N, C-alpha and C positions, 0 to 999 in steps of 0.2 A: 562423596559425589560433589562435583562442581558444575554449575549450569551457566549458560550464557544468556544475557538479556540485552535486547536492543530497546533502550528506553527512548522512545520516539516522541516527537512533538504532537502528532495526531494519533498515532497507533504505536503500541509496544508489542514485542514478541519475546517468547521464551523458548530456548532450545537446549538440547542435551545430546551427548553422544551415546548411542545405544548400539551395541554389537559392532563397534568400530565406525558407525555412520552417524553423522549429525542429523538430527530430526527436529522439526518444529513441534512443540507441544501444544496441541489444540485443546480447547475447552468446549465440550459439546460440539457445535459446528463452527466455532470461532477459531480461526488460525492466528489471527492477530486481535489484540484488545484495544479499544479506543482509550487514549490517554486522557480520560475525562473523569472528574470527581464532582460529586454533587451531594446536596442534602435534599431529601424529600420534604413534602409539606408536613410530615409527621416528625421530621428531624432525624430520620434514619440516613446513615451514610450509604451512598451508592457509588460504585466505581465501575468504569468500563461502559458497556453498552447501555445499561439502565440510565447511567448519568448522561450519556450522549443523547439518548432518546428524550430525556426530560429537558434538555437545553432549549428546545423550541417553545416550551410553555413556562419554563422557570429559569431563564438565563441568568437572573440575579442570584440564583442558588446553585450555579454550576460554574466550574472552572475548567477551561480548555487551554491547550497550548502553553502550559506552564513552563515547558522546557526553554522557551524564549527568554524567560526571566531568571533562569538559573545563574547564580553568582552575583545577582544584583541585590543591592541593599533595599529591598522592598518587601511589603507584606500584602497578602491578598485576603479578602474577606470571604468567609464561608459561614453562613448563619450569623451568629452573634460574635464569633471569634475571628481573629486574623492569624494568618499562618505565613511562614516563609515559603518560597518556591521549593526548597528542599523538603519541607514538611508535606506539601501536596504530592511531590514526586514519590515520597516515601509511601503514601497511601496507595499509589499506583503499583509500586514495587511489592507492597504487602499483599495486594490482591494477586499479583503474579506468583508470589511465594506460596500463597494458599492454593493456587491452581496446580502448581508443580507438585506440591506435597500431597494433594488429593490424587494426583496422577500416579505417583510412585508409592504412595502409602507409607511414607516415612518423612521425618523432618529433613529439610534441605537448607543448609546454612551458608554454603560457600558459593560465590558468584563472580562472574566476570561481566562488567557492564560497559557498554560502548558509548562513546560521545563523538560529536563532530570533530574533525581534525582541527577546525578553526575555533574550537571552544577555548575560552580564556582559562587561566589557572584557577581563578575563582569559581568558574562554572564547573570545572572538573572536581574541585574540592567539594562543592555543593552536591554534586552527583554522588561522590563517595559518602558524604554525610547522609544523603537520602537512603543509600543502601544500608548503612549502619542503623538508621532509624527503623528501617523495615525489618531488622533482625538478621541481616546478612553479615557475613564476614566478606568484605569486598577484596577478593584476591588481586584484582587488577582492573584498572580503567584503561581501555584500549580505544584507539581511533577507529571510527566506522570504516574508513577506506581500507585500513589494515585488515579489519575483520572481513570485509568483502573480498580482499585478495586471498585470504585463507579459504573462504567459501568456494572460490573459483579454483582452488588447488594450486595457486601460483607458487606456494612455498615448496611444492613437490617438483617443480620444473628446474632442471639443471642448467639450461641455457640462459644467458644473460638477456634480460628484456627491460624495456622502459614502458611502463603502463600508466595511463591516466585513469584514475577512478573519479567519475563525475557523480556526485551524490546530491540529488535534489529531492528532498523529502517534503513533509507537510509544513514545516516551519523553518528549516535551516537548509543552507546550501554550502557545500565545500567541494573543492577539487584538489586531489593530491597526485603528485607525480611520484611514482613508486619505481624503484630500481630493484630488480630481482637478479641475484647472482649466486649460484651454487646453493640455492634453497634459502638464502637470506633475503628477507624483505626489508628494504630501507626506504623510508619516506624522504625523498629529495627536497620537496617543497610542497606547501599547502597554501591555499587561498580560499576565501569564501565570504559568506554573509550569513550571520546567525539570525537575521531578521528577513529572510527571503525563502519562500517555499509555496506549497500548494495553498496555504491559507491566504496568501496575497493574491493568488489567481482567483480564489473564491471571492475575495473582497472586491476585486475589479469587476467581476461579472455581477455581483450583487449590487454594486453601485450603479452599474449600467442599467440593470433591471429597475432599480429604484427611480432613476432619472426618467426612464421611459414611462413608468407607472405614474409619476407625478405629472408628466406632460399630458398623459391621457385623462387623469382624474382630478388633478389639482390638489392632491394629497401626497405628502412625502412620507413613505413608510419608514424612513430612517428615524423619524421622531418617536416611533413606538418601539420599545425594546424587544417586545415579542415578535412584532412584524419583521424587524430587522433580523432577529435570530432565524425566523422562517425563511427569509430571503437568502441568508448565508447557507442554510441547509439546501435550499433549492438550487443555489448556484453550484454547490459542491456536487450534487447529483447530476446537474447538467454538464459540468466539467468532465466528470467520469464518463458519461454517456457519449460526449463528443470525441472521446479518444477512439471510439470504434464506430461512430455514426457521423454523417455529415450534418445532420440537423437534429434538434431536440425540442420538444414542446415543454415549456415551463408553465406549470399550472399550480396556483395556490389559491384555493377558494377562501373567501371571506378574509382576505389579508388585513384589511382595515375597514372601518365604516365611516360614512359621511352622512350627517343628519339622520342617523339611525339606519341608513341603508348600507348593506354590505357591498364592498368593492372587491372584485376578484382580479388576480393576475393570470393572464393567459397569453403567452407570447412564444413564438418560435424563434430559436436562436440557432444560427448557423455556425459551423466550425470556423469559417472565415471571420465572422464577427468576433468570436472568442479569441482567436489568434491575434486579431488586431488590438485587442485590449491588453494582451500580455506580452506582446513581442518585445517591448523595451525591457521588461523584466528578464526575459530569456537572454536578451542581448547583454544584460549585465553579468550573467553567468559566464558568457564568453570572454568578457573583459577579465573576470577572475581567472578563467582558464589560461589566458595569455599571461597574466601576472604570475601564475604559478610556474609556467614554463620559463618565463624570464628569470624568476628567482632561482630556478634549477639550472640556469645557464644553458637552456636547450631551445631548439625550435621544434615546431610541430612535426617536421619530417623525421625527427629522431624517435618519435613514438612508435611502438609496435602495436599497441592495442589501446582501446578506450572501453572501460567497463561502466555500465549504467547501474546506479543504485538509487533506491528511493522511489516511492510511488508516483511522484510527479514526472518521472522520466517516461511514463507511459503516454504522455501527451505527444501526439505526432509532431507538432511544431518543434518541440525540444529535440527530438531525434534528428529532424531534418536540419535544424540550424547548426547543431553540433557536427553533423556529418558534412554539411556544406563548408563549415568553418575550418575543419581539420582535414577533410578528404579521407577520413577513416570512418567506417561504419561501426557505431557503438554496439557492444555485445550485451545481450539481455537474456542469456541462457537460463539464469537463475531468477526466480521471481524477485523483482526489485524490492518488494516489501519484506522479504525473508532473508536475503543474502547476509545482512549484517548480523542478525540473530544466529544464523547457522555458523558464521565465522566466529562469533563470540563463543559458541559451544565448542568449536574446534580448539580455540585458545584455551578454554577451560580444561579440555581433555589433555592438551599438551602439558598444562601445569600439573594435572593429576597423574601424568605419566601413562595415559591410556594409549593403546595401539589404534591406528586409524587405517581404514580401507578406502577404496574408491567408490564414488557415487556416479551413477549414470543417469542423465536426464534426457528425456526425449524432446527433440525440437524439430521444427520444419527444416529439412536439409536443403530445400530449394525455395526460392521465392515463388509465390503464386499470384497470378494477375490475369488481366484480360487484354485483348486487342482493342486499340482505339485509333482514331485519326486526330492529328493535331494541326492547327493552323500555324504555319511558320512563314513569316515574311509575305503574308498575303496568299500563300499557297497551302492547299490541303495535303498533308503528308499522311498517307495510310500506313498500316502495319506497324504502329508504335505499341510498345509494351507498357502498360500501366500496372505497377506492382501494388497489390492490395495487402498481402501478407508477406513481409520481408523474410528472407531466409534467417534461420537461427532464432525464430520466434518460438517461445515456449508454448507447447500445446497442452490442453485445448485452447483455442483462441477464436475470437470473432472480430472481424473488421468490415467496414463498409465505406463506400465512396459514392458520390453522385456524379453522373455523366449526362451530358446534353446531346440531343440529336443535332444534326448538322443544319437542317433547315426547319422552319416552322411547320411546313406541310408534311414532314416525314412522319410516317405512321408506324414504323417498325424498326427495331434495332436488333442486330445479330450479336449475341453474347458468345465470344470465343474465349475459352478458359485455358491458360497456359501455365506451365511450370518451367522455371529457369531464370537466368540472369541476363540474357541478351536484350539490349534495348529494342531490337527488331523482333516483334512478336512471333513471326513465323519461324524464327531461328530457335525458338524454345519448343518444349514438348507440349503438343495439343492434348488436353485432358478431356475436353468435351465442349459441346456448343448447343445453344438453343436460341429460339427467336421469341422476342416479346413484341407483340403487335397491337394494333388498335390503340396506339398512343394518343394521348390528349394533352395539349399544352396547358400549363398552369395559368398562363397569362396569354390572352389572344395576341397573335403576332410574334410570339416568342417560341423558340424550339422546345419541344417536350423534353423533360428531364426524367432520368431513371436512377433510382438508388440501387446499387448492386452490393449485396452482402455476402461475404465468404465466412462460413463456419467450418473450421478444421478441427475434427474431434480427436480424441485420444487414440482411436483406432486407425488414424491416417485416412479417414474419409472426409472429402471436401463437399460441403453442401453449399450450393450457390442459389441465391434468391435475387430476383430483379423485380422492383416495384415501380410502376409508372406513377409519378407524383401527381399527375393530372387526374387520372381516372381511379387510381388505387389498385389497378389490376396487378396481379402477382404471378410470376412463373418461377419454378424451382427445378433444380437438377442436383443429383448427387454423383460424384465421380470419385474414383479411387486413385489418389495421387501416388506416384512412385515413392516408396518408403525404404530408404537405405539404412541399414544398421550402422551405428557408429563404429568406426575403426578403432584399433587400439590407440592410435595417435589422437583421435577425437576424445577417447575416454580420458587420456592424460590431460588433454586440453581443458576438459570440463570436469576435472577431478573435484570432488566434494559438491557436485550439483545434486539437487534433490530429485530422486526417481519416483518415490511414492511415500506417502505419509498415511499411517493408519490413524484415523480420527477416533477419539474416545466415543463410546456409545453414550446415549442420552444424558441430558443434564440432570445432575443429582438433585437439583432444586425441584424437579418435577417427578422424581422417581416415586412411583407408588402412590397410594392414598391411605387414608385411615388415620386414627388418632395418634398412633405411635409416630408415624412419619411426620405428621403435622407438628407434633410436639418437638420432634428432632429438628425440623426446619426452623422453628422459632428459637430454639436453643442455640442453633448454629449462628443465627443472626446476632443474638445476644453475646455469644462467645467472641465473634469477630470484633464487635465493638469493644469488648473488654480487652481483647488482644491489642487493639489500636491504642487504647487509653492506658494500658498497664505500663508502669515504669520499672517493673521487675523482670526477672528472667522469664522469657516467653516460650521457651522450648517445650515444656510439658503441655502448655495449652495448645500450641501449634500442632503438636503431635496428636493430641486428643481430637482436635478439629479434623485433621486429615484422616484419622482412623474412623471417625463417625461418618465422614463423607464417603469413604470407601464402602462402609457397611450399607449406607443408603443406596449407593450406586449399584451394589450387588443384590439389594433387596433382602439382606440377611437380617430378619427381624430379631432374632436372639441377640446378635451382635449389636444391633441398633439399641435395644433396651439396655444392654450392659454398658455401652459407651455413653449413652445419655446420662446414666447415673454417675459415671466417672467425670463427665464434663460438668455436670451440675456442681459436684464437689469442688472442682478447680475454679469455677466461676465464683462461687461463694467465697473461697479463699482470697481471690483477687479483689473482689468487691469489698472485702473486710479490711484491706490494706489501708 
C-alpha cells in the first residue's frame, strides 16, 4: 500500500485509493490536520489540533508554519531542545502515519509527498528526509500543481490543453503552466513565493486590529506574546468568515490589562477593509502568474483553464482579481484543501499499479443571485444581476453579500432570486421572491442596508435569508433550484473529483470508559513518545499501536487487554536500549 500526503504549511492531509477511487482519510471529524507541533506544560508532545489549540496560551511552546523554513540552515526551539525544520515536519508526518495505520489496521510504510512547485532542491530534500524520519519509504516527491492536475483527472483527457494551476495555500504560493497532451502532464513553467499565503493575510489583519486597539486604549497588544497569538487566531477566524459574509465582529475579551483593569477587543471588520489590507499581496500573485506565462512563452489567451488549489483561494478577492486579470473563470470543483492530497494518492496508486475509476462531484450547475439596480453615470439602471454563488461552486456552500436601499427613506426591498449567467436579471430563471419591509437606517440620513445570505445544501435546496442591518429584522425563503445531472462530458471533465467520503466513527481517544481503556490510553501516549524517540526499527511498535487503537475503536475489551500486554513488552524493550 502506498498513500499520498499533502504536507501543508497550515494544514496537512492524507489520502489513499480505495476501490479505484481516491479518498481523503479523516480522523474522527477532522478531514485535514493542523500542521502544528507543541509541548504541553507537562512536557507531553502534542501534534495537530491540540497543538493548534494551545498556541493561544503557550505560543512559546508551539511551532507553526514550519514548512516555510524547510531547506534552511536553521533550528527551532521546542522545550529545552532545538530541532531542524525536517525534524518538526517528521513529527507531523508521524502523526499522519499513526492515523492512517489506525484507519487500515496495519503498518503503512510507503508514501508520496507533495511540495510546492517553487520549492528549492534543499527544501525538497528536507521533505524527503522528514518522511524518512517519520518511518516512511518516500517513493516520490511530486509538485503540488501536478498532484492537483491528477485530482482533476487531467491525465485522462486525450485532447491537448494548456492549464494554469494557481496554488495559494496557508504559507506558500506558486503557479504552474501545465501542458496536457495524450494523457501526459508536462509542467511548462512555474513561478511563486514560498513566503506568501494565508498566514500573511492573517498578519495584515492582526496588525490592523492591533493598531486600532492601541489607538483606542493606548496599549499595544503586539508587545504581549499571548495577546498577539490571540490576535492572530482572531484574524484567521475573521478572514475565513469574510469569505462568505460581508461583515464580521471580532471579539477578544480581556486581551490585555492596564493598571489592573481588563481591556477588551470588540470591532466590526468589513470585507472591503480586509480586501484593502491584502490587495497588494494578491497583486503579487498576478505578477508571478504573468512571469510563469512569460517563462512558458505564452500569453494568457493561450490558456484553456485555470484551476484553484489551496485554502486561501476561497477569498472572494483572489477569485475576482484572477478572473479580471485573465478573463478566465477559475475552477474550484474539488475542495481546494483536499485536491493536492487526492492527487498524491492517485500518483501513489499509479506507482503501485492500481486501477483507477471515475469520481463524480456535485456542484452548482448555474450561478445563483438576485436582482439589483446599479448607478451608472448618474443614472439608475434596474434589472441587473448580482451573482452570490457562482456556477461550479462545490456544494454545500454558504455565501452572503450586503446591499443598500436606493434612498434613505426607503422602507422595503424586494428580493428576487435568479439562477443563470445573464447580466440582465430577468433573462435568467426566477426561483422565488419575497419582501423585507420596515427597514431602518443604521445611520440617520443614510439608506438602509440589508445582508442577503444564500445557503445551497447538498439536496439542491437554496435557503435565502435577508437581515436588515438597522433593525435586525430577518426574512427567509427556501426554493428548489433546477438541478441538472452531470453529463458524461462533465464526468470526464471532473474526473477524480470527490463525490463522498465516509468519515471514521468516534475518536478512539474517547472510546469507552473504565480502568482498562484508561490504562490503554495512557499506554498509547507512552508508546507514541517511545516511537518518536526510538532510533531502532519501529515497524513492530507502530503495528502494535495501530492494532490497539483499532481494538479501542471497536470496543473489543479482550483484544484491548491482549494488545496492552504486547505493547508493554515492546515499550520495555525500547526503553532498555
